[in-house]
C-alpha positions, 0 to 999 in steps of 0.5 A, spaced: 434 780 695 432 784 690 437 790 689 431 795 689 433 799 695 428 800 701 431 806 705 428 810 710 428 818 710 434 820 715 429 827 716 423 823 718 419 826 723 422 833 722 419 839 719 421 841 712 423 849 714 430 849 713 433 852 719 428 848 724 430 842 720 437 843 721 437 845 729 432 838 729 438 834 726 443 837 731 439 836 737 437 829 735 444 827 734 445 829 741 440 824 744 439 818 738 444 813 742 443 815 749 441 808 752 433 806 752 429 806 759 423 802 758 420 802 765 413 800 762 413 794 757 409 788 756 415 784 753 414 777 756 419 775 761 420 768 759 423 771 752 429 773 756 429 767 762 431 762 757 438 764 754 436 760 748 430 763 746 428 766 739 423 770 737 420 765 732 419 766 725 416 772 721 409 771 722 409 769 729 414 775 731 410 781 726 403 779 725 400 774 730 401 777 737 401 784 735 394 787 735 396 794 732 397 789 726 391 785 726 386 790 728 388 794 721 387 788 717 381 786 720 378 793 719 379 791 711 376 784 711 382 780 713 379 774 718 383 773 724 382 766 723 386 767 716 392 771 721 393 765 725 390 768 731 388 762 736 381 761 737 378 759 744 374 753 742 380 750 738 376 751 731 381 751 726 385 757 724 391 758 719 397 754 721 401 755 715 406 761 717 408 763 710 401 764 708 399 768 714 406 772 712 403 773 705 397 776 707 400 781 711 405 783 706 399 783 701 396 788 705 402 792 708 400 798 704 394 799 709 400 801 714 402 807 710 402 814 714 401 810 721 406 809 727 405 802 726 408 802 719 413 807 721 415 802 726 415 796 722 419 799 716 424 801 721 425 794 724 425 791 717 430 796 714 434 798 720 434 791 725 433 786 720 437 789 713 431 788 709 433 792 702 426 791 698 419 794 700 414 789 703 409 787 698 405 781 695 411 780 690 417 780 695 413 777 701 417 770 700 424 773 699 423 777 705 420 771 709 427 767 707 431 773 709 428 774 716 428 767 717 435 766 716 436 772 720 432 770 726 436 763 726 443 767 728 445 768 735 445 775 735 438 776 734 436 772 740 432 776 745 438 777 750 443 779 745 438 784 742 437 787 749 445 788 749 444 791 742 439 795 743 442 799 749 437 797 754 439 800 761 432 798 764 426 794 761 420 793 766 415 787 764 408 787 766 406 782 771 400 779 774 400 780 782 399 773 782 405 771 778 410 766 781 416 771 778 420 765 776 422 767 770 425 774 773 429 769 778 432 766 772 433 773 769 437 775 775 441 769 776 443 770 769 446 777 771 440 781 768 438 786 773 436 791 769 430 787 767 425 788 772 417 786 774 411 791 775 406 789 779 399 789 776 393 787 780 387 788 775 385 781 775 384 781 783 379 787 782 374 784 777 370 781 783 364 780 778 369 776 773 368 768 772 375 767 774 375 771 780 375 765 785 381 762 782 385 769 782 383 769 789 386 762 790 392 763 786 393 770 791 392 765 797 397 760 794 403 765 792 402 770 798 402 764 803 396 768 806 389 764 806 385 770 803 378 769 806 376 776 808 378 783 806 383 784 811 387 778 809 386 780 801 390 787 803 395 783 807 396 778 801 397 784 796 402 787 801 406 781 801 406 780 794 408 787 793 414 785 798 416 779 793 416 784 787 420 789 790 425 783 792 426 782 785 427 790 783 420 792 781 420 800 781 412 800 779 405 798 779 400 798 774 393 799 774 388 799 768 381 802 769 375 804 765 374 810 769 379 813 774 374 814 780 377 814 787 373 813 793 374 811 800 370 806 803 369 804 810 373 797 812 366 795 814 363 796 807 369 794 803 368 787 807 361 786 806 363 787 798 368 782 799 364 777 802 359 778 797 364 776 792 366 770 795 359 768 795 359 769 788 354 775 789 358 781 787 355 785 781 358 790 776 357 796 781 360 792 787 366 791 782 366 799 780 366 801 788 371 796 790 376 798 784 375 805 786 376 804 794 382 799 792 386 805 788 386 809 794 389 803 798 394 802 792 396 809 793 397 808 801 401 802 799 405 806 794 406 811 800 409 806 804 413 802 800 415 807 794 413 803 788 411 808 783 403 808 781 401 808 774 394 809 772 392 807 765 385 809 764 379 810 758 380 804 754 373 800 753 376 793 753 373 788 748 368 792 744 367 787 739 363 781 743 363 776 738 371 777 737 372 776 744 368 770 745 371 767 740 379 769 740 379 772 747 382 779 749 388 783 746 385 782 738 385 790 737 377 791 739 379 796 745 376 803 744 378 809 747 372 813 751 371 820 754 374 820 761 373 825 767 379 826 771 379 832 776 373 830 780 374 822 780 381 823 782 380 828 787 379 823 793 386 820 792 390 826 790 387 830 797 389 824 801 396 823 797 397 828 792 402 832 796 406 826 800 413 826 798 413 819 798 408 818 793 409 818 785 403 817 780 403 817 773 397 818 769 396 815 762 389 817 758 386 815 751 382 822 751 386 827 748 381 832 750 383 832 757 390 834 756 389 841 757 383 841 760 384 837 766 391 833 766 396 838 765 393 843 770 393 837 775 400 835 774 402 843 774 399 843 781 400 836 785 407 834 787 406 827 786 403 827 779 406 826 773 403 825 766 405 819 762 407 820 754 402 819 749 399 812 749 397 807 745 393 810 739 396 816 740 404 814 740 404 817 733 408 823 730 401 827 730 399 824 737 406 827 740 405 833 737 398 834 740 401 832 747 407 837 747 402 843 744 396 841 749 401 839 755 407 843 756 405 850 756 401 849 763 404 843 766 412 844 763 416 839 761 419 837 768 412 835 770 412 829 765 415 822 765 419 822 759 417 816 754 416 809 755 414 804 749 408 800 752 410 794 747 409 787 747 413 787 740 420 787 743 424 788 736 420 794 735 423 798 742 428 802 738 424 804 733 419 807 738 424 810 742 427 813 736 420 816 733 419 820 740 426 822 740 425 825 733 419 828 734 421 831 741 427 834 738 423 837 732 418 840 737 424 843 741 427 846 734 421 849 733 421 853 740 428 855 738 426 858 731 421 862 734 425 865 739 421 861 745 427 857 747 435 858 748 439 853 744 443 851 750 436 850 753 433 845 748 439 841 748 438 840 756 431 838 754 432 834 749 436 829 754 431 830 759 425 828 754 429 822 751 432 819 758 432 824 764 425 825 765 424 817 765 429 816 770 427 821 775 420 818 774 421 811 775 428 810 778 429 812 785 432 809 791 437 803 792 433 799 788 436 802 782 443 801 783 447 799 777 443 803 772 447 808 768 445 815 769 448 820 765 450 826 769 454 829 764 451 829 757 456 826 752 457 830 746 454 828 739 461 827 736 463 822 742 456 818 741 456 811 737 452 811 731 446 809 731 445 803 726 440 806 721 438 807 714 445 809 712 448 802 715 443 797 714 447 793 710 451 791 717 446 787 719 445 782 713 
């Protein structure tokens, strides 16, 4: 490769004021190499089920499946066809992965100043040992280098799971998933990889494929789902199956976090209409609001942490959705009301010591107005980290500024990476650790926090909060928790911009 160096600034994410930066460096040194807890990700379990699985070629790893990448390129006039995104109707799209990579490299400048650009640079430099900047001229040389790296055994997913020092990785799995991949993973001794129960498709009563979803639920649960009561029993049975595979949490994605209790009779009538194919969008919305109450009740009983992600208007671009399907970058945040919408659920379960509810928003205006006060009152509620569009340097800074003064650090859930891009996990955690340490350093330099308290909170934000949010009970046995925080000098050095050559 070219001798032109591509090095990342070791002080990225730190304020330039000298005393604050020095303290941020010291705090970061205490947490940079702690194990990674990844309690919410979208990494496909099939990637870890096969010991011989690989990450593919550069285009299939960095471009084709990553909606953070494709949405930016599409916004600047690059067609999804030219990026190799498979079309639903089978019409031709670009199949030459070198040409896809070339287009990506020629437009890599578009990611300057974005979190995606930071993650990609960290992956390329620190993980794969790329030593020259990616652009149109260097594209094919870097492709050759990456292709060679990806062919090596140490870049297989299971090897990277160990290399990344991942103590826990939870995937996100349909409630009707067979969990066969997880059985294979556990048979290989990788109990730190766990499923997460995601029932969203079973609540979309007006969706064309809903009858097929119900048929699959019947098959997986062994319960003939012909009425509302059978539906509830089948869901409870599936939760038992997920817990048997080590599941720690459920996940629910909704446009609005509306909750409301229906009578059993009304729930039954809506469900029967859906079975007849007569349910409409209003039925689906009312049924979802009711089922969030039911899922909270189930979590009180079985201990699964309930995660609620709200505020994404999915598939905004109708033509792209019709041609390419979901997850191509056309999901847009909307304003979200939490206080009134969650009141029925929180009055029912918000003070139940068996219950834990972690909230994620795409409406930053709700942080200080609603979410921090809710978490600052209800024992069951924790705030998840900045999500999706706000998993960024400034998004994290805004989160700390808006949330902590009202909710406090200990009413948050730490960090999770929420990624499909397996190779980006260390980069995402590293950015959070940098920004959180810089924020803490700012409090110390302002006299608002003692230095030893900042060390404690740096550990909590990097590891301890996520542990307590998700890893409760006997299901977590075997996962490491550092009750005594190791000193910086005792920690192994994170492979970073100063040692990238070790990967080449």
